[in-house]
C-alpha positions, 0 to 999 in steps of 0.5 A: 499500500504505497503512500500516493500523495502527502499534501500535509502542512504545519497543522495537519497530516493529509495523507491519499493511498492508492489501492493495489491488489498486493495489499493486505487488508485484513478486516479482522485486524483493522476494522473497529469491532464497534463498526462490524455491523456498520459494514456488514452489507457493505459492497466489497469495494466500500469495505476496501475503502473503510479498511485503506482508512484504517491502514492509514490511521494504523501507520498514524496513530496505532493506538486509535481507532474511528467511531462514529456520532450520527455518521461523523467520524471521530477518533477515540481517544479523542486527541486530534480531529479527523477528516476522511474520505474515498472514492475507489481507488482512493482513500484519504485521511486527515489528523490535525490539531484543528477541525478539517474537511477533506473530500476526493471527487472524480471529474464526471461529466454528470455532475451537470445534471444537478448543479441545482441540487447544490448552487443557485443560478447567480453563484454560476457567472464566473463559470466558463463553459468549456471547463463547467464539469471542472468548476462544479466539481470543485464547487461540490467538493469544497461544499463537501469538505466544509460540511464535515467541519461545520454541519447540521441535518437542517442545512443544505450545501446549495442555501447555507454554503457559499464558494466565492468566484476563483479561478483555475490558476489560484486553487490553493485560497479559494474563499468559502464560508458557512452561513445561516440566519445566527452565523457567517464562518468564512474559510479557504480551501485549497484544492489539488488535482491528480488522476482525473480527481479533485482533492479539496482541504479546507481547515479551521 
């Protein structure tokens, strides 16, 4: 299981791995007993993604495990913040002193069918027609990353998560925010590309 990318910074360790058939991913050794029921009906590829995350964690914090609170993953013992994401054959983990959200998405023209679900028409004026798939994938991924930091079951990616206009030549400082009637929290997103995938990092 060779390390594929390392996007770590001063606050967080952020690692991406790519599945290889030679990888040893033993569920009995890697999976927390508390999560056995949760994954029992998972598709084999989804289970591999879960196990890849656990193998990453073992290399970083061998005495820790990932548990869930209302579907939100957290470390136990809780001595750091984490975020996880996967899209086969990739899996990634971020371990940070501050809250962090990461997301990986494959560029796919199908995203154009659902842009009304996560953007308003007046948010789209800066997007060039010949790069729509790239821009909308980035926007979706940034909003997903923000959701992992700052989420509520009552919020929607369309109404409460905003990505400000950006250019492809400036992908490390994308301005974004989470907002409702009471709050407006500002963030900066960092976006990386590899293997036709978009990888997004948002740190508190």
